[in-house]
C-alpha positions in Angstrom: 81.4 40.7 62.5 79.5 37.1 62.4 79.4 37.0 58.7 83.1 37.6 58.2 83.8 35.3 60.7 81.9 32.3 59.4 83.5 32.9 56.0 87.1 33.3 57.3 86.8 30.1 59.1 85.3 28.4 55.9 88.1 29.3 54.0 90.3 27.2 56.1 88.8 24.2 54.5 89.9 25.6 50.8 92.0 23.2 48.3 93.0 23.9 44.7 93.4 22.1 41.2 95.4 22.5 37.8 95.8 19.6 35.3 99.2 21.1 34.6 101.7 18.5 35.6 104.8 20.0 36.8 107.4 19.2 39.7 107.7 22.0 41.8 104.6 24.4 43.1 105.7 27.7 44.6 102.1 29.7 44.1 98.8 28.3 44.0 95.6 30.4 43.4 92.4 29.7 42.8 88.4 31.2 42.4 85.9 29.4 44.6 82.1 29.6 45.3 81.1 28.4 48.8 77.1 27.8 49.9 76.6 27.9 53.7 73.5 26.5 54.9 72.3 27.4 58.7 68.8 27.9 60.2 67.4 27.8 56.9 69.2 30.6 55.7 71.9 30.5 52.7 75.0 32.5 52.2 76.5 32.3 49.0 80.7 33.2 49.2 82.4 34.0 46.3 86.1 34.7 46.2 89.6 34.2 45.3 92.4 32.2 47.3 96.0 32.2 47.2 98.6 30.2 48.7 102.4 30.5 48.8 104.6 27.8 49.5 107.8 29.0 51.0 106.1 30.2 54.5 102.7 28.7 53.7 101.0 31.6 53.6 96.8 31.4 53.1 95.6 34.6 51.7 91.7 35.2 50.6 90.3 38.0 48.8 86.6 37.8 49.5 84.3 39.2 46.7 80.6 38.3 47.8 78.4 38.8 50.1 81.0 41.7 51.4 84.5 42.7 50.5 87.3 41.6 52.5 90.6 40.2 52.8 92.1 37.3 54.8 95.7 36.4 56.2 96.8 33.9 57.9 100.1 32.1 58.3 101.6 28.9 59.5 101.9 30.3 63.1 98.4 31.0 63.1 98.4 35.0 63.1 94.9 36.3 61.3 94.1 39.4 60.4 90.5 39.8 58.6 90.1 43.2 56.8 86.5 44.6 55.8 86.9 47.0 52.8 83.6 48.9 53.3 83.8 49.4 57.3 87.7 50.2 56.9 87.9 47.6 60.3 90.4 44.9 60.9 90.0 41.8 63.4 93.4 40.1 64.5 93.6 37.0 66.5 96.6 34.4 67.3 95.7 30.7 67.2 97.0 27.3 66.7 93.6 26.2 65.8 93.6 28.4 62.6 97.4 27.8 61.6 97.1 27.6 58.0 99.0 24.1 58.5 95.4 23.3 60.2 93.3 23.6 57.2 92.4 20.8 54.4 94.5 22.9 51.8 97.6 22.6 53.9 97.0 18.6 53.9 96.7 18.1 50.4 99.2 20.5 49.0 101.6 18.9 51.4 100.8 15.7 51.2 99.8 15.3 54.8 96.2 13.8 54.4 96.9 10.4 55.7 95.7 11.3 59.2 94.0 15.0 58.4 96.2 16.2 61.0 94.5 14.1 63.9 97.9 13.0 65.2 99.2 16.6 65.6 95.9 17.4 67.0 96.3 15.3 70.1 94.6 11.6 68.8 96.0 8.0 68.2 95.6 5.5 65.5 92.9 2.7 67.5 92.0 0.4 64.6 92.2 0.1 61.0 89.4 -2.2 58.9 88.3 -2.9 55.6 84.3 -2.3 55.4 82.4 -2.8 51.8 86.1 -2.5 50.4 86.7 0.9 51.7 89.8 1.2 54.0 88.9 2.8 57.5 91.2 4.4 60.2 89.5 5.1 63.4 91.4 7.7 65.4 90.8 8.1 69.4 91.6 11.3 71.3 94.4 10.8 74.1 92.4 12.7 76.7 88.9 12.8 77.2 87.8 15.5 75.0 84.2 14.6 74.3 84.9 12.8 71.0 84.7 9.1 71.0 86.5 8.8 67.5 87.2 9.9 64.1 86.9 8.0 61.0 88.7 8.3 58.0 87.8 6.7 54.8 89.6 6.2 51.9 89.7 5.1 48.1 91.3 2.5 46.3 94.0 5.0 45.5 94.5 5.4 49.5 92.8 9.1 49.0 90.6 10.5 51.8 86.7 10.5 50.9 84.6 10.8 54.2 85.4 11.6 57.7 82.9 11.3 60.5 83.0 12.9 63.8 81.2 10.6 66.6 80.9 12.0 70.4 81.3 10.2 73.6 77.6 10.2 73.5 77.8 8.4 70.5 76.3 10.9 68.3 77.1 11.9 64.9 78.9 15.5 65.1 80.7 16.0 61.9 80.4 14.6 58.2 83.3 15.8 55.7 83.2 14.4 52.2 85.9 14.7 49.6 84.9 14.5 46.3 86.0 14.8 42.3 90.1 14.3 42.8 92.0 16.0 40.2 96.2 16.2 39.8 97.1 19.4 41.0 101.2 18.2 39.9 103.3 15.3 39.4 103.3 14.9 43.4 100.0 16.4 44.4 96.5 15.4 44.1 93.5 16.9 45.5 89.5 17.1 45.7 88.0 19.9 44.1 84.6 19.6 46.1 84.2 19.5 49.7 80.7 18.9 51.7 81.1 19.8 55.3 78.4 19.1 57.9 78.3 20.2 61.3 75.5 18.8 63.5 74.7 21.4 66.1 72.2 18.9 67.5 70.3 16.0 66.2 67.8 18.8 64.2 70.3 21.5 63.3 73.0 21.5 61.5 75.3 23.8 59.6 76.3 22.5 56.1 79.2 24.1 53.8 79.8 22.9 49.9 82.7 24.2 48.6 83.7 23.9 44.8 86.7 25.6 42.5 87.6 26.8 39.6 90.1 29.1 37.4 93.2 27.3 39.0 96.6 28.9 38.4 100.2 27.9 39.4 103.5 29.8 39.8 104.0 32.3 37.4 100.2 32.5 36.6 99.4 33.6 40.2 98.6 37.4 40.5 101.4 37.8 43.4 100.1 41.4 44.8 97.7 40.0 47.6 100.6 38.5 49.2 101.9 42.1 49.6 98.5 43.9 50.6 98.7 45.8 53.3 96.1 46.9 55.4 95.6 50.6 55.8 96.9 52.0 58.9 93.9 54.0 59.9 91.7 50.9 59.7 89.6 50.4 63.0 90.9 47.3 64.9 87.8 45.6 66.2 87.4 42.1 68.8 85.3 39.1 68.2 
């Protein structure tokens, strides 16, 4: 179940791409491959992900390393179903709502602060560093974080995010790369590298890349209506 949870939380970082410039998006889907590196071990995740605009429903069908189904909505209701074991993990949390994902930020053009304002941070400073615009965000209450910086390219798109602890240690680095136009009003990165530092010598690295993008009528809608078997065994963390 730990592998399922690792895969699920990584899913919240998913983003999508298509070269067709359309005006209104209703559905988006993509296949993806992710490499998770932790304790010198590598987990390779392959699957398909689906996003529905009208209610911000995020659905993922994981094919490898285990076959599982994940559904998370705007309100933070999470369901993770393991096909082989016929088990389901259910949880509700504001921190894992679909609007807390990278997907949400870019598909809804809310990437200017990467959700920090809603998460209890305020903008402290804005600087130009090496011809790059950098915003510094600080927590409104003490949470162990000194500041979070977001760096933007010349098109005002985030390219780098860094988390600094109150002990002045780097706790996380996120790189947003290979931007492409999804529609006439939505532009997104197609590769994300996410590094979480557990200590000075230990980290977890996630590398996500996306392909086979589909929009609206091209999207297979069956997964939005997928029903978890009634006899699935409910499990806890």
